[in-house]
C-alpha positions as CSV (number, residue, x, y, z in Angstrom):
1,X,-11.6,-34.2,-10.5
2,X,-9.4,-37.2,-9.8
3,X,-6.1,-36.8,-8.0
4,X,-4.3,-37.9,-11.2
5,X,-2.6,-34.8,-12.8
6,X,-3.6,-33.6,-16.2
7,X,-1.5,-35.0,-19.0
8,X,0.1,-32.8,-21.6
9,X,-2.4,-33.9,-24.2
10,X,-5.3,-33.2,-21.9
11,X,-3.9,-29.7,-21.1
12,X,-3.5,-29.0,-24.8
13,X,-7.1,-30.1,-25.5
14,X,-8.4,-28.0,-22.6
15,X,-6.4,-24.9,-23.8
16,X,-8.3,-24.9,-27.1
17,X,-11.5,-24.3,-25.1
18,X,-9.8,-21.2,-23.7
19,X,-8.9,-20.2,-27.3
20,X,-12.2,-20.5,-29.0
21,X,-14.3,-19.4,-26.0
22,X,-12.9,-15.9,-26.6
23,X,-14.8,-15.8,-29.9
24,X,-18.0,-17.1,-28.5
25,X,-17.7,-14.4,-25.8
26,X,-17.7,-11.5,-28.3
27,X,-20.3,-13.4,-30.3
28,X,-22.6,-13.3,-27.4
29,X,-21.8,-9.9,-26.1
30,X,-20.1,-7.3,-28.3
31,X,-20.7,-8.5,-31.9
32,X,-24.6,-8.3,-31.7
33,X,-24.3,-4.8,-30.1
34,X,-21.9,-3.7,-32.8
35,X,-24.2,-5.2,-35.6
36,X,-27.2,-3.4,-34.0
37,X,-25.2,-0.1,-34.2
38,X,-24.4,-0.7,-37.9
39,X,-27.9,-1.7,-38.7
40,X,-29.7,1.1,-36.9
41,X,-27.3,3.7,-38.3
42,X,-28.4,2.5,-41.8
43,X,-32.1,3.0,-40.8
44,X,-33.1,-0.5,-39.6
45,X,-35.4,-0.4,-36.6
46,X,-34.8,-2.5,-33.4
47,X,-37.3,-5.3,-34.0
48,X,-36.0,-5.8,-37.5
49,X,-32.5,-5.7,-36.4
50,X,-33.2,-8.6,-33.9
51,X,-35.0,-10.5,-36.8
52,X,-32.1,-10.0,-39.2
53,X,-29.4,-11.0,-36.6
54,X,-31.5,-14.1,-35.6
55,X,-32.0,-15.1,-39.2
56,X,-28.3,-14.7,-40.1
57,X,-27.4,-16.7,-37.0
58,X,-29.8,-19.5,-38.1
59,X,-28.3,-19.4,-41.7
60,X,-24.8,-20.0,-40.4
61,X,-26.0,-22.8,-38.2
62,X,-28.1,-24.4,-40.9
63,X,-25.1,-24.5,-43.3
64,X,-22.9,-26.1,-40.7
65,X,-25.6,-28.5,-39.6
66,X,-25.9,-29.9,-43.2
67,X,-22.1,-30.2,-43.4
68,X,-21.5,-31.7,-39.9
69,X,-22.2,-35.4,-40.4
70,X,-20.1,-35.4,-43.6
71,X,-17.2,-33.6,-42.0
72,X,-17.4,-36.1,-39.0
73,X,-17.4,-39.1,-41.3
74,X,-14.4,-37.9,-43.2
75,X,-12.5,-37.0,-40.0
76,X,-12.7,-40.5,-38.6
77,X,-10.1,-41.7,-41.1
78,X,-6.5,-41.8,-40.1
79,X,-4.8,-38.3,-39.9
80,X,-7.9,-36.5,-41.3
81,X,-9.3,-35.0,-38.1
82,X,-6.6,-32.4,-37.7
83,X,-6.3,-31.6,-41.4
84,X,-10.0,-30.7,-41.5
85,X,-9.7,-28.9,-38.2
86,X,-6.9,-26.6,-39.6
87,X,-8.9,-25.8,-42.6
88,X,-11.9,-24.5,-40.7
89,X,-9.7,-22.8,-38.1
90,X,-8.2,-20.8,-41.0
91,X,-11.8,-20.1,-42.3
92,X,-13.0,-19.0,-38.9
93,X,-10.0,-16.6,-38.3
94,X,-10.1,-15.3,-41.8
95,X,-13.9,-14.5,-41.6
96,X,-13.2,-12.8,-38.2
97,X,-10.5,-10.6,-39.7
98,X,-12.8,-9.8,-42.6
99,X,-15.9,-8.8,-40.6
100,X,-13.6,-6.6,-38.4
101,X,-12.8,-4.3,-41.3
102,X,-16.2,-4.5,-43.0
103,X,-18.0,-1.2,-43.1
104,X,-21.7,-1.9,-44.0
105,X,-24.0,-4.2,-42.0
106,X,-24.7,-6.5,-44.9
107,X,-21.0,-7.1,-45.7
108,X,-20.5,-7.6,-42.0
109,X,-23.1,-10.3,-41.8
110,X,-21.7,-12.2,-44.8
111,X,-18.3,-12.4,-43.2
112,X,-19.8,-13.1,-39.8
113,X,-21.6,-16.2,-41.3
114,X,-18.2,-17.4,-42.6
115,X,-16.5,-16.9,-39.3
116,X,-19.4,-18.7,-37.5
117,X,-19.2,-21.7,-39.8
118,X,-15.4,-21.9,-39.3
119,X,-15.8,-21.7,-35.5
120,X,-18.6,-24.3,-35.4
121,X,-16.9,-26.8,-37.7
122,X,-13.8,-26.7,-35.5
123,X,-15.9,-27.5,-32.5
124,X,-17.2,-30.7,-34.1
125,X,-13.7,-31.9,-34.5
126,X,-12.5,-30.5,-31.1
127,X,-15.4,-32.3,-29.3
128,X,-14.5,-35.6,-31.1
129,X,-10.9,-35.2,-30.0
130,X,-12.1,-35.7,-26.4
131,X,-11.9,-39.5,-26.9
132,X,-8.4,-39.1,-28.1
133,X,-7.1,-37.3,-25.1
134,X,-8.6,-39.1,-22.1
135,X,-10.4,-42.2,-20.7
136,X,-14.1,-42.8,-20.2
137,X,-13.5,-42.5,-16.5
138,X,-12.0,-39.0,-16.7
139,X,-14.3,-37.8,-19.5
140,X,-16.8,-35.9,-17.3
141,X,-14.0,-34.2,-15.5
142,X,-11.9,-33.3,-18.6
143,X,-14.9,-32.1,-20.5
144,X,-16.0,-29.9,-17.5
145,X,-12.5,-28.5,-17.0
146,X,-12.5,-27.5,-20.6
147,X,-15.7,-25.6,-20.4
148,X,-14.6,-24.0,-17.1
149,X,-11.2,-22.9,-18.3
150,X,-12.9,-21.5,-21.4
151,X,-15.2,-19.5,-19.4
152,X,-12.6,-17.9,-17.2
153,X,-9.8,-17.7,-19.8
154,X,-12.1,-16.0,-22.4
155,X,-12.5,-13.1,-19.9
156,X,-8.9,-12.0,-20.5
157,X,-9.2,-10.8,-24.1
158,X,-12.8,-9.8,-23.5
159,X,-11.9,-7.5,-20.6
160,X,-9.0,-6.1,-22.6
161,X,-11.4,-5.4,-25.4
162,X,-14.1,-3.9,-23.1
163,X,-11.5,-1.7,-21.5
164,X,-10.6,-0.3,-24.9
165,X,-14.2,0.3,-25.8
166,X,-15.1,2.0,-22.5
167,X,-11.9,4.0,-22.0
168,X,-11.2,4.8,-25.7
169,X,-7.5,5.4,-25.2
170,X,-5.4,7.4,-27.7
171,X,-8.4,9.1,-28.9
172,X,-10.0,6.0,-30.4
173,X,-13.6,6.1,-31.5
174,X,-16.1,3.5,-30.2
175,X,-16.1,1.8,-33.5
176,X,-12.3,1.7,-33.8
177,X,-11.9,0.3,-30.2
178,X,-14.5,-2.3,-31.0
179,X,-12.7,-3.4,-34.1
180,X,-9.4,-3.6,-32.2
181,X,-11.1,-5.8,-29.6
182,X,-12.2,-8.2,-32.4
183,X,-8.5,-8.4,-33.5
184,X,-7.3,-9.1,-30.0
185,X,-9.8,-12.0,-30.0
186,X,-8.7,-13.5,-33.2
187,X,-5.0,-13.3,-32.1
188,X,-6.0,-15.0,-28.9
189,X,-7.9,-17.8,-30.7
190,X,-4.9,-18.4,-33.1
191,X,-2.1,-18.5,-30.5
192,X,-3.9,-20.7,-27.9
193,X,-4.8,-23.2,-30.7
194,X,-1.1,-24.1,-31.3
195,X,-0.7,-26.6,-28.3
196,X,-3.6,-28.6,-29.6
197,X,-2.2,-28.6,-33.1
198,X,1.2,-29.7,-31.8
199,X,0.3,-32.2,-29.0
200,X,-3.1,-33.8,-29.7
201,X,-2.9,-36.9,-31.9
202,X,-5.8,-38.9,-33.4
203,X,-5.7,-42.2,-31.4
204,X,-8.9,-43.7,-32.7
205,X,-9.3,-43.9,-36.4
206,X,-10.4,-45.9,-39.5
207,X,-8.0,-47.1,-42.1
208,X,-8.0,-45.0,-45.2
209,X,-10.1,-46.1,-48.2
210,X,-9.6,-45.6,-51.9
211,X,-12.7,-43.4,-52.1
212,X,-13.2,-42.0,-48.7
213,X,-15.9,-39.5,-49.7
214,X,-18.1,-42.2,-51.2
215,X,-17.3,-44.5,-48.2
216,X,-18.1,-41.7,-45.8
217,X,-21.6,-41.3,-47.3
218,X,-22.2,-45.1,-46.9
219,X,-21.1,-45.0,-43.3
220,X,-23.5,-42.1,-42.6
221,X,-26.5,-44.3,-43.5
222,X,-25.1,-47.2,-41.4
223,X,-24.5,-44.9,-38.4
224,X,-28.1,-43.5,-38.8
225,X,-29.4,-47.1,-38.7
226,X,-27.3,-47.8,-35.5
227,X,-28.7,-44.7,-33.9
228,X,-32.2,-45.9,-34.5
229,X,-31.5,-49.3,-32.9
230,X,-29.7,-48.0,-29.8
231,X,-32.5,-46.8,-27.6
232,X,-30.4,-45.1,-25.0
233,X,-28.4,-43.2,-27.6
234,X,-31.4,-42.3,-29.7
235,X,-33.5,-40.9,-26.9
236,X,-30.6,-39.0,-25.5
237,X,-29.7,-37.3,-28.7
238,X,-33.4,-36.5,-29.4
239,X,-33.7,-35.0,-26.0
240,X,-30.4,-33.1,-26.5
241,X,-31.9,-31.6,-29.7
242,X,-34.7,-30.0,-27.8
243,X,-33.0,-28.8,-24.5
244,X,-29.8,-27.6,-26.1
245,X,-32.0,-25.5,-28.4
246,X,-33.0,-23.5,-25.5
247,X,-29.5,-23.3,-24.1
248,X,-27.9,-22.1,-27.4
249,X,-30.7,-19.6,-28.1
250,X,-30.2,-18.0,-24.7
251,X,-26.4,-17.8,-25.3
252,X,-26.7,-16.4,-28.8
253,X,-29.6,-14.1,-28.4
254,X,-29.1,-12.7,-24.8
255,X,-27.6,-9.2,-25.7
256,X,-30.0,-8.9,-28.6
257,X,-33.0,-9.6,-26.5
258,X,-31.6,-7.4,-23.6
259,X,-31.1,-4.5,-26.1
260,X,-34.7,-5.0,-27.3
261,X,-36.2,-4.7,-23.8
262,X,-34.2,-1.6,-23.1
263,X,-31.2,-2.9,-21.0
264,X,-28.1,-0.6,-21.2
265,X,-25.3,-2.0,-23.4
266,X,-22.7,-1.6,-20.7
267,X,-24.9,-3.4,-18.1
268,X,-25.5,-6.2,-20.6
269,X,-21.8,-6.7,-21.2
270,X,-20.7,-6.6,-17.6
271,X,-23.5,-9.0,-16.7
272,X,-22.5,-11.5,-19.3
273,X,-18.9,-11.2,-17.9
274,X,-20.4,-12.2,-14.6
275,X,-21.9,-15.2,-16.3
276,X,-18.4,-16.3,-17.4
277,X,-17.0,-15.9,-13.9
278,X,-19.9,-17.8,-12.3
279,X,-19.7,-20.5,-14.9
280,X,-16.0,-21.3,-14.1
281,X,-16.5,-22.9,-10.6
282,X,-20.0,-24.2,-11.5
283,X,-18.8,-26.2,-14.4
284,X,-16.1,-27.8,-12.3
285,X,-18.6,-28.5,-9.5
286,X,-21.0,-30.1,-11.9
287,X,-18.4,-32.8,-12.8
288,X,-18.1,-33.6,-9.0
289,X,-21.9,-33.8,-8.7
290,X,-22.1,-36.0,-11.7
291,X,-19.7,-38.4,-10.3
292,X,-21.8,-38.6,-7.1
293,X,-25.4,-38.5,-8.5
294,X,-24.9,-39.5,-12.1
295,X,-24.5,-37.4,-15.3
296,X,-28.0,-37.7,-16.6
297,X,-29.5,-36.6,-13.3
298,X,-27.4,-33.6,-13.3
299,X,-28.4,-32.7,-16.9
300,X,-32.1,-33.0,-15.9
301,X,-31.5,-30.8,-12.9
302,X,-30.0,-28.1,-15.2
303,X,-32.9,-28.4,-17.5
304,X,-35.4,-27.7,-14.7
305,X,-33.4,-24.6,-13.7
306,X,-33.4,-23.3,-17.3
307,X,-37.3,-23.6,-17.4
308,X,-37.3,-21.2,-14.4
309,X,-34.8,-19.0,-16.2
310,X,-37.0,-18.7,-19.3
311,X,-40.1,-17.9,-17.1
312,X,-38.1,-15.2,-15.3
313,X,-36.7,-13.7,-18.6
314,X,-40.3,-13.3,-19.9
315,X,-40.9,-10.5,-17.4
316,X,-37.4,-9.0,-17.5
317,X,-37.2,-5.2,-17.9
318,X,-34.5,-3.8,-15.6
319,X,-30.7,-4.1,-15.5
320,X,-30.9,-5.7,-12.0
321,X,-33.1,-8.4,-13.3
322,X,-30.7,-9.0,-16.2
323,X,-27.9,-9.3,-13.8
324,X,-29.8,-11.9,-11.7
325,X,-30.6,-13.8,-15.0
326,X,-26.9,-13.7,-16.0
327,X,-25.9,-15.3,-12.7
328,X,-28.5,-18.0,-13.0
329,X,-27.4,-18.8,-16.5
330,X,-23.8,-19.0,-15.4
331,X,-24.7,-21.6,-12.8
332,X,-26.1,-24.0,-15.5
333,X,-24.4,-23.1,-18.9
334,X,-21.1,-24.8,-18.5
335,X,-22.3,-27.8,-16.7
336,X,-25.1,-28.8,-19.1
337,X,-22.8,-28.5,-22.1
338,X,-19.8,-30.3,-20.6
339,X,-21.8,-33.2,-19.2
340,X,-23.8,-33.5,-22.5
341,X,-20.6,-33.8,-24.5
342,X,-19.0,-36.3,-22.1
343,X,-22.0,-38.4,-21.7
344,X,-22.4,-38.7,-25.5
345,X,-18.7,-39.5,-25.7
346,X,-19.0,-42.4,-23.4
347,X,-22.0,-43.9,-25.3
348,X,-20.4,-44.0,-28.8
349,X,-17.9,-46.3,-30.5
350,X,-14.4,-44.7,-30.3
351,X,-13.2,-45.3,-33.9
352,X,-16.3,-43.6,-35.3
353,X,-16.3,-40.7,-32.8
354,X,-16.0,-37.9,-35.3
355,X,-18.9,-39.3,-37.3
356,X,-21.1,-39.7,-34.2
357,X,-20.1,-36.2,-33.0
358,X,-21.1,-34.9,-36.4
359,X,-24.6,-36.3,-35.8
360,X,-24.4,-34.9,-32.3
361,X,-23.5,-31.6,-33.8
362,X,-26.2,-31.7,-36.4
363,X,-28.8,-32.2,-33.7
364,X,-27.3,-29.4,-31.7
365,X,-27.0,-27.0,-34.7
366,X,-30.5,-27.7,-36.0
367,X,-31.7,-26.9,-32.5
368,X,-29.7,-23.7,-32.5
369,X,-31.3,-23.0,-35.9
370,X,-34.8,-23.2,-34.7
371,X,-34.4,-21.3,-31.5
372,X,-33.3,-18.0,-33.0
373,X,-36.0,-18.4,-35.6
374,X,-38.7,-18.7,-32.8
375,X,-37.4,-15.3,-31.4
376,X,-37.2,-13.9,-35.0
377,X,-40.9,-14.9,-35.7
378,X,-42.1,-13.4,-32.4
379,X,-40.1,-10.2,-33.0
380,X,-41.7,-9.7,-36.4
381,X,-45.3,-11.0,-35.7
382,X,-45.7,-9.6,-32.2
383,X,-43.3,-6.6,-32.2
384,X,-41.1,-8.2,-29.4
385,X,-39.4,-11.4,-28.4
386,X,-40.9,-12.0,-24.9
387,X,-43.3,-14.7,-26.0
388,X,-40.4,-16.4,-27.9
389,X,-38.3,-16.5,-24.8
390,X,-41.2,-18.0,-22.8
391,X,-41.9,-20.6,-25.5
392,X,-38.4,-22.1,-24.9
393,X,-39.8,-23.7,-21.8
394,X,-41.6,-26.2,-24.0
395,X,-38.3,-27.2,-25.6
396,X,-36.7,-27.9,-22.3
397,X,-39.7,-29.9,-21.1
398,X,-39.6,-32.1,-24.2
399,X,-35.9,-32.6,-23.8
400,X,-36.4,-33.6,-20.2
401,X,-39.0,-36.2,-21.1
402,X,-36.9,-37.7,-23.9
403,X,-33.6,-38.1,-22.0
404,X,-35.6,-39.6,-19.1
405,X,-36.6,-42.4,-21.5
406,X,-32.9,-42.9,-22.3
407,X,-32.3,-44.1,-18.8
408,X,-34.9,-47.0,-19.0
């Protein structure tokens, strides 16, 4: 990171990563385990529980992927970015509170999809705000600090929730303790969002039009044509589609896969906490390495490591191996996401950042849609997800080849 101190606006933007990372932490760790408990209690077997969870995750992602470019195009107009952000923040928090009090697994899934859509839509706008809070020269560093802060900061409400679940104070049941942990996360998400709402202003924007919805659809087509003509941007975003598929699938399906191969729930949760802790310094270090060796070279290095992770995960069957896997993922997870975001932010026109990040998100979300479906198919067709995990290597290889073309 440069010697220049973080500005108030940069700090406020970074703090939202701490806010929303708490939700993605429980989404990765405790929510799938809680859902599996609801489903199996209702008579659903393990393989089908994996399939249902993967399909529901894909459904939420697909809905958001279809909305992403439209939301991005609308958000580029003056004063629209934060208004849309607030709407989806309320949707995400509302869905989170609703699934907390839901009793049956089907109702739980319905509200989970609502919360996931709200969370993901906020992230489109949050990512697009990166160009409003800092300069191109500082973008790798600020993006990496955001991810790093999110990883370590999210551990606070997560540890508080896990302590409740494991210790069960005041005679709480496991279910009640888990629900309280969800409430803690929602409060954390809300409170730490306030600085961004107060201090981050939309610096780059388009002037309002009489019919901004109609004009937004026209701009989508124009932007799509621009993407086709810009070789570097096109190959990068296509490559991103493939490699981020593997990254997001590993994030969203880790505990579900671990539960299927017989890893104890407590071991999985603690190992994923290790991932957060390891990701904190590694995300910061990735920005320093990117400054020295180049952002794309670092992304390609992370892709190679992820290939090794998938091969290792194929044979995973003990808690110790899951811990090793969690450590390896932590080394790469924050770096590849942060550098991908900042590299894309440096390639695009600033006044149309939200629209371009809408396309960035649609590629990411469609990727996240296909990854869980691969595991879902393997779970149903083969009775387990091991082959699905191994197949993610192909996605990483394709991504590596495509982003290599963006350098030429």
